[in-house]
C-alpha positions in Angstrom: -81.0 3.9 -62.4 -78.4 5.5 -60.1 -77.9 4.1 -56.9 -79.1 6.2 -53.5 -75.8 8.0 -52.4 -75.2 9.1 -56.3 -78.6 10.7 -56.0 -78.1 12.7 -52.8 -75.0 13.7 -54.3 -76.4 15.0 -57.4 -79.8 16.8 -56.1 -79.0 17.5 -52.4 -77.2 20.3 -51.0 -74.1 19.3 -48.8 -74.0 21.1 -45.3 -71.0 20.9 -43.4 -72.4 20.6 -39.5 -69.9 21.0 -36.1 -70.7 19.3 -32.3 -71.9 22.6 -31.4 -73.7 23.9 -34.2 -77.9 23.3 -33.4 -79.0 21.8 -36.5 -83.0 21.9 -36.4 -84.9 18.9 -38.2 -88.3 20.5 -38.4 -89.0 20.0 -41.8 -91.2 16.9 -42.6 -91.2 17.5 -46.3 -87.2 17.1 -46.6 -84.8 14.2 -46.5 -81.4 14.2 -44.4 -78.2 11.4 -45.5 -75.2 11.2 -43.2 -72.6 10.9 -45.2 -69.9 10.3 -42.3 -69.5 10.6 -38.9 -71.8 10.2 -36.6 -75.0 11.6 -35.5 -76.6 12.2 -31.4 -79.9 13.6 -31.1 -81.4 15.7 -28.9 -85.0 17.5 -28.5 -85.1 21.1 -27.3 -87.7 23.5 -27.1 -88.2 26.1 -29.9 -89.1 29.7 -28.9 -89.3 32.1 -31.9 -88.1 29.3 -34.2 -84.7 29.1 -32.0 -83.7 26.3 -29.7 -84.1 27.6 -26.1 -83.4 26.0 -22.9 -81.8 22.5 -21.8 -81.1 20.0 -24.6 -83.1 16.7 -24.1 -80.8 13.5 -25.6 -83.5 11.6 -27.8 
């Protein structure tokens, strides 16, 4: 069996996210893989499915 990284690379969808681009993690049926870099998580209120207001460091 291939390792987990190879699996995600073959089956996953690559997304390049920048520091100022909101990226919602509100899909519990999905798995996210951070290939490189770092991740800071913030919570934010949603209004009609879009981030609104102040962000709070998680």
